[in-house]
C-alpha positions in Angstrom: 0.0 0.0 0.0 1.6 3.3 -1.1 1.5 6.6 0.7 -1.0 8.1 -1.8 -3.6 5.3 -1.0 -3.1 5.8 2.8 -3.6 9.5 2.5 -6.7 9.0 0.4 -8.2 6.6 3.0 -7.4 9.0 5.8 -9.0 11.8 3.9 -12.1 9.8 3.3 -12.2 8.8 7.0 -12.0 12.5 8.0 -14.7 13.4 5.6 -16.9 10.7 7.0 -16.3 11.7 10.5 -17.0 15.4 9.8 -20.3 14.3 8.1 -21.6 12.9 11.4 -24.2 15.3 12.8 -24.7 14.6 16.6 -28.0 16.6 16.5 -29.5 14.7 13.6 -32.5 12.4 14.1 -30.6 9.5 12.5 -27.6 9.9 14.9 -29.9 10.1 18.0 -32.0 7.1 17.0 -28.9 5.1 16.1 -27.1 5.9 19.4 -30.3 5.4 21.5 -31.1 2.0 20.0 -27.5 0.9 20.2 -27.2 1.9 23.8 -30.4 0.0 24.7 -29.2 -3.0 22.8 -25.8 -2.9 24.6 -27.4 -2.5 28.0 -29.8 -5.4 27.3 -27.1 -7.7 26.0 -24.7 -6.7 28.8 -27.3 -7.2 31.5 -28.2 -10.6 30.2 -24.6 -11.6 29.8 -23.7 -10.5 33.4 -26.7 -12.3 34.8 -25.9 -15.4 32.8 -22.3 -15.3 34.0 -23.3 -14.9 37.7 -26.0 -17.6 37.5 -23.6 -20.1 35.7 -20.9 -19.5 38.3 -23.5 -20.0 41.1 -24.6 -23.3 39.6 -21.0 -24.5 39.0 -19.8 -23.6 42.5 -23.0 -24.7 44.0 -22.7 -28.2 42.6 -19.3 -28.6 44.2 -20.5 -27.2 47.5 -23.4 -29.6 47.6 -21.0 -32.5 46.9 -18.6 -31.5 49.7 -21.5 -30.9 52.0 -22.9 -34.3 51.3 -19.5 -35.9 52.1 -19.1 -33.9 55.3 -22.6 -34.9 56.4 -22.1 -38.6 55.6 -18.5 -39.0 56.9 -19.3 -39.5 60.5 -21.9 -42.2 59.6 -19.2 -44.0 57.5 -16.8 -43.9 60.4 -19.3 -45.4 62.8 -20.1 -48.1 60.2 -16.5 -49.1 59.8 -15.7 -48.8 63.5 -18.0 -51.6 64.3 -15.6 -54.1 62.6 -12.3 -52.2 62.6 -10.2 -50.2 65.0 -10.9 -46.4 65.0 -7.7 -45.5 63.1 -8.4 -48.0 60.4 -12.0 -47.1 60.3 -11.1 -43.4 59.7 -8.7 -44.4 56.9 -11.2 -46.7 55.3 -13.9 -43.9 55.4 -11.3 -41.5 53.8 -10.4 -44.0 51.1 -14.1 -44.6 50.4 -14.7 -40.9 49.8 -11.6 -40.3 47.7 -12.4 -38.8 44.3 -10.3 -37.1 41.6 -9.2 -33.6 42.9 -10.8 -34.3 46.3 -8.9 -34.4 49.5 -10.2 -35.5 52.9 -8.2 -34.9 56.1 -8.9 -35.6 59.7 -7.0 -33.8 62.5 -7.1 -34.2 66.3 -7.8 -31.5 68.8 -4.1 -30.4 68.7 -4.2 -30.0 64.9 -2.2 -33.1 64.1 -3.3 -35.1 61.1 -4.7 -38.5 61.9 -5.6 -39.7 58.4 -5.6 -38.1 55.0 -5.8 -38.8 51.3 -2.6 -39.8 49.5 -2.5 -36.9 47.1 0.1 -34.7 48.7 0.0 -32.1 46.0 -3.5 -31.2 46.9 -2.5 -31.2 50.6 0.2 -28.6 49.8 -2.4 -26.5 48.0 -4.6 -26.1 51.1 -1.9 -26.2 53.7 -1.8 -22.4 53.9 -5.5 -22.1 54.6 -6.2 -25.1 56.8 -4.4 -23.6 59.8 -6.4 -20.3 59.8 -9.7 -21.6 58.5 -12.5 -21.2 61.1 -15.2 -23.8 61.4 -17.9 -22.9 58.9 -21.3 -24.5 58.6 -21.1 -24.6 54.8 -18.3 -25.1 52.3 -16.5 -21.9 51.0 -14.2 -21.1 48.1 -10.6 -20.1 48.7 -7.6 -19.2 46.6 -4.3 -20.8 47.7 -1.0 -21.1 45.8 -2.7 -19.9 42.6 -5.2 -22.7 42.8 -9.0 -22.5 43.6 -10.4 -24.9 46.1 -13.7 -25.3 47.9 -13.0 -26.2 51.5 -15.2 -27.4 54.3 -14.1 -27.6 58.0 -16.5 -29.2 60.5 -16.1 -31.0 63.8 -16.0 -34.8 63.4 -18.3 -36.1 66.0 -19.7 -39.7 66.3 -22.2 -41.1 68.8 -19.4 -42.2 71.1 -16.8 -39.4 71.1 -15.3 -36.3 69.4 -12.7 -37.5 66.9 -11.4 -34.0 65.9 -11.9 -31.9 62.8 -12.8 -33.0 59.3 -11.5 -31.1 56.3 -13.0 -31.8 52.8 -11.4 -29.9 49.9 -12.2 -29.9 46.2 -9.8 -28.5 43.7 -11.8 -26.6 41.1 -8.9 -24.8 39.4 -9.4 -26.6 36.0 -13.2 -25.9 36.1 -12.6 -22.3 37.2 -10.1 -21.7 34.4 -12.3 -23.3 31.8 -15.3 -21.3 33.0 -13.5 -18.0 32.7 -12.1 -19.0 29.3 -15.7 -19.6 28.1 -16.8 -16.3 29.6 -14.0 -14.4 27.8 -15.0 -16.0 24.5 -18.6 -15.1 25.2 -17.5 -11.5 26.0 -15.6 -11.3 22.7 -18.6 -12.8 20.8 -21.0 -10.3 22.6 -18.7 -7.4 21.7 -18.7 -8.4 18.0 -22.4 -8.9 18.2 -22.9 -5.4 19.6 -20.8 -4.0 16.8 -22.8 -5.9 14.2 -26.1 -4.7 15.9 -24.9 -1.1 15.9 -24.1 -1.3 12.2 -27.4 -2.9 11.5 -29.3 -0.3 13.5 -27.5 2.5 11.7 -28.3 1.1 8.3 -31.9 0.4 9.3 -32.4 3.9 10.7 -30.8 5.4 7.6 -33.0 3.4 5.3 -36.1 4.3 7.3 -35.4 8.0 7.2 -34.5 8.0 3.5 -38.0 9.4 2.5 -37.3 12.4 4.7 -33.9 12.9 3.1 -35.6 12.7 -0.4 -38.2 15.3 0.6 -35.4 17.6 1.8 -33.7 17.2 -1.6 -36.9 17.8 -3.4 -37.7 21.0 -1.6 -34.3 22.4 -2.5 -34.3 21.4 -6.2 -38.0 21.3 -7.1 -39.2 24.1 -9.3 -42.5 25.9 -9.1 -43.8 24.2 -12.3 -43.0 20.7 -10.9 -44.6 20.9 -7.4 -47.2 18.3 -8.3 -44.6 15.9 -9.6 -42.8 15.2 -6.4 -42.1 11.5 -6.0 -40.6 9.6 -3.0 -40.0 5.9 -2.2 -42.2 4.9 0.7 -42.0 1.1 0.6 -39.7 0.6 3.7 -40.6 3.8 5.5 -42.1 3.6 9.0 -45.7 4.7 9.4 -44.9 8.0 11.0 -42.4 8.9 8.3 -44.8 7.8 5.6 -47.6 10.0 7.1 -45.2 13.0 7.3 -44.1 12.5 3.6 -47.7 12.1 2.5 -48.7 15.3 4.3 -45.8 17.1 2.6 -46.9 15.8 -0.7 -50.5 16.9 -0.1 -49.2 20.3 0.9 -47.1 20.6 -2.3 -50.2 19.4 -4.3 -52.4 22.1 -2.7 -49.7 24.7 -3.3 -49.4 23.7 -6.9 -53.2 23.9 -7.3 -53.2 27.3 -5.7 -50.5 28.5 -8.0 -52.4 27.1 -11.0 -55.6 28.9 -9.9 -53.5 32.1 -9.6 -52.2 31.6 -13.1 -55.8 31.1 -14.4 -57.1 34.1 -12.6 -54.3 36.3 -14.0 -54.9 34.9 -17.5 -58.7 35.5 -17.2 -58.2 39.0 -15.9 -55.8 39.9 -18.6 -58.1 38.4 -21.3 -61.1 40.3 -19.9 -59.2 43.6 -19.7 -57.6 43.2 -23.2 -60.7 44.3 -25.2 -61.5 47.4 -23.1 -57.9 48.4 -23.0 -57.7 48.0 -26.8 -60.8 50.3 -27.2 -59.4 52.8 -24.8 -56.1 52.7 -26.6 -57.8 53.2 -30.0 -59.9 56.1 -28.7 -56.8 57.8 -27.3 -55.0 57.4 -30.6 -58.0 58.8 -32.6 -58.3 61.7 -30.2 -54.7 62.5 -30.6 -55.0 62.3 -34.4 -57.8 64.8 -34.7 -56.6 67.2 -32.1 -55.5 70.6 -33.5 -51.8 71.2 -33.7 
């Protein structure tokens, strides 16, 4: 692309920008409709994002809550046939799932049993020590990972065994969720641009009859007032009514001018004979007058 082409495009862009009238009806309708569309799409997008996140996190919280509620029953069931330490480990192993960690600590904070995935243990080690007992699972960020962690007292019918920690690593799901949200945001932005262009073209096309009437009023001669023609096929009802009213006004004005022409013509015709007689009489009088 040469410099001449670049300058020509910049010149066309400047002309197009200067041609925008912020006080025109087309500009106001376009901006208003575009803003309403953007607000509508943005509101729906934000609500969808919030609702989807609530559903995603809520499903993990329900799963962890179910494990926390059932764990003491599992321990009691295994303790009937196994020593307590083995019963705890068996209950932990029975509840082990991918990206899920279960830890039981005593009153002094020492771990009694745990899952074998030490990587997940390191992810939550920074928050286990300071996490207060909460009635429901909560989401935390630790070591650049996102986990949902529950801390509840582990109590059976016989005694208090300590504290139960149930943690679910949702880093992958969290990353995928926000990747989808980013893609949706980009798609929504492109959709908004397309909607804005579509609205601008639609408004311009709808107001085309008004623009035609403006051109007609500046170029139409007096003799052609009754020949004004505009295209009203795609015009809105209000614009169509306004154009029809203008055309009727021009027709009445043309009829009034035609009546004026006829009146002048009739008057001149009626006055021609008397004026001719008067003119002849004056000439004859001047001819016979003594010198």
